[in-house]
N, C-alpha and C positions, 0 to 999 in steps of 0.2 A: 531248294535254296536253303527254305526257312529249318528244314529239317537236317540239313549237315551243319548250321548252324547251331541249333539246338542238342548236337552232339558234345556230349563233355569232351571230348578227345579233340575236336575240332575248336572248342571253347579255349581248353588250356594253350592248344598252339596259337590260337590268335592273340590270345592276351599275352604269352612269352615272346611271340614278333614283337608288340609294340612295346614292351617294356625294353627288346632289343633296339628299336629304332629310337624311343627316348632315351637311352643311354647313349648312343652314336651320335644324338643331337646334341646333348649337353657335352659330352666329351669335345666335339668339334668345335663348340664354342670356347672352351674354358681349357685347352690344350696345358697337360699338365709340362712344368717346367722345374728343372733341377738349378738352375742358373741363382745363384745366391746375389743378391744386391751387394754391391759392394760401396763405400762411399770414399772417395780419394782424401788422400790426408797431406798436408804439407810440413815434408819434415822440418823447414827451417823455420814455419812461423809457431811450430811448437818446443824451437828450441829457446834457453831461456833468453830472455833479450834486456837489455840494461839502455835506458836513453840518456846520452849523455848531455847535460845542463851548457849553457854556455860558458866557453871559458874554461870547461873541466880537463880538457886534457886527455890523456888516455890512462886512465886511471881505473877502466872497467875490467873486470877480468871474468871471461865466460869460458866454455869447453873449447878446445881447439875444434870439436867435432863442427861448431856451428858455421864456420869458415868454410871447413869441406864441404857441406852439403848445399851452400850459397853460391857453388861455381856453374852458376846457369850459365855464365858466358864462359866457360873455359879456364880463365884466369890467365892465359897467357899474354896478355895487354893487347894482343892483335885485335881483336873486337871492340869496335865503336862504342865506348861507355853510352849507353841510353837514360840519359838524365836529362830530363827537359825541364827547365825554367817554371814554365806555366802548370807543371803537374800538380795537383792537390793532394796525393797522396803523400801520407804523415808517415814517415819510415823513422825506425831507430836507427841508430850505430852502433854496431857490436865490435869492440876490441877482442880480436883473438889474442889466447895466452901467448900464443907465438911472437906476437906484436907487440905486446903490455912490455913497457920499460924499453923498449929495444931504439925508442927515436927520442930525440931531445929536442929539436928544433929544424925549422925548415927555414930557407933562404927564398924570399917573396922579392919580385921586382916589382918596384912601383914605374910604371912606363909615363911620362908625362907627352900627352898627345900633342901640345903644344910648341916642345922644345925638348928631342931626344936627349938632349947634354945635360939635362937636368934629372935624367933616370935615376933611379938609385935602387941599391939592392937590403933590403932588411933582412938580418936575421933574427927570428923571431923563436923565442921557446914555444913550445906546443902548449897550448893553453893561457898565453898572455896574448897583448894586444902592443898595437903602435898606431903613433898619429902622423898622419901627411902632413907634414908642414904646421901651419896656421890653417890648414883651409877647412877645420872640424871635422874631419872625416877620421873614423876611428876604424883600425882594421882589426879582430881578433883572431887567432890562429886556434880553432876550437879542437880539431882533431886531424891526425895524419893516417892515413891506409897508404900501403907501401903498396899490393896488388889489389885496386879497388874493384869489387863485384858488389851487384844488388840483385836485391829479389823485391817482390811487391812489398814485404814489410819491413827490411832491413837492408841497410849498408853494410859492408863489413870488410876485411881482406882476405885473399883467398889462401897465401902466407906472407911468409916477411920478406919475398924476394920482391925487387921494384921494377916488376913489371908493368904496372901500371899505375903509377905513383899520383896521390890525388889530396890535396887538403882541401878540409871544411873550414869556410871562412864567413864569420859575420861583417858586414860593412855598416857601419852607420855614419850619418852626418848630423849633427846637434842633436845627437840623441834618437832619432828616425832611424830605423834599421832600411839600408837600402838593399841589401844584397844578405841574404841568407842560405848559401848552396856552396858548390865544391867548385874548385880548379882543377884541370888535370895537368901534368906536365909534359903529356906528349900530345894534348891537343888543346894548347892556349890560347886560342880564338875561337873557342867552341865550349859553352855552358859557364862562362867567368863572370865576373864583375866587371862592368861596362861601365864608365861615366863617359861624362861631355869631355871632362880634362884628364883622366886617368883611367890605366888600365892595370890590373893584377895577373903577376902568371906567376908559377910554380918553377922555380929554377933549380933547386936542390934541397936536399933534405941531410942531416947530420946523425947519423947514432950517437946513442947513449954513450958507447965506449970512448969516443973521438973528442979530446981535449979541445 
């Protein structure tokens, strides 16, 4: 046994086998991989964004591409708009080029919960405000989106078709903000401003070329 181990050829074979075993062990623990690590990108959040200030209306101009990429809901108005009043996500409003300057006003129904006979419809230019009687309640129409869609970072319009019209409102009472959010024409009872005495509904929208 000792004689065979001291044989130079046997020694070479032994160390050769040992090197092969070590290489197999190392290769088995760290298998080669040709897969590249990729980092998902968000095409919508990488698009230019403009934050509309209260009452600024539809003066923001951004590429039409932003609206197309934001169509995660299909943009046909059939999907329920997933907007929750309790959400803390701060989203920006993007008015696409196809919508900018195309709408001048909306009609908002002020519904009197105590007396339906006192209901009234207000025609409000986009970017302006109105008072509800002498209640101290002021309603500002911030922006209008004819085909509302949303993403984690933005609110925008899929196109200029009125498939899912929505108006962004800010409601204040004696200077205190009661509501800042959206009211949908097709979903008047959901995600809208609710008050003990009044409710607001989006009833109609007036294009810019209509006198």
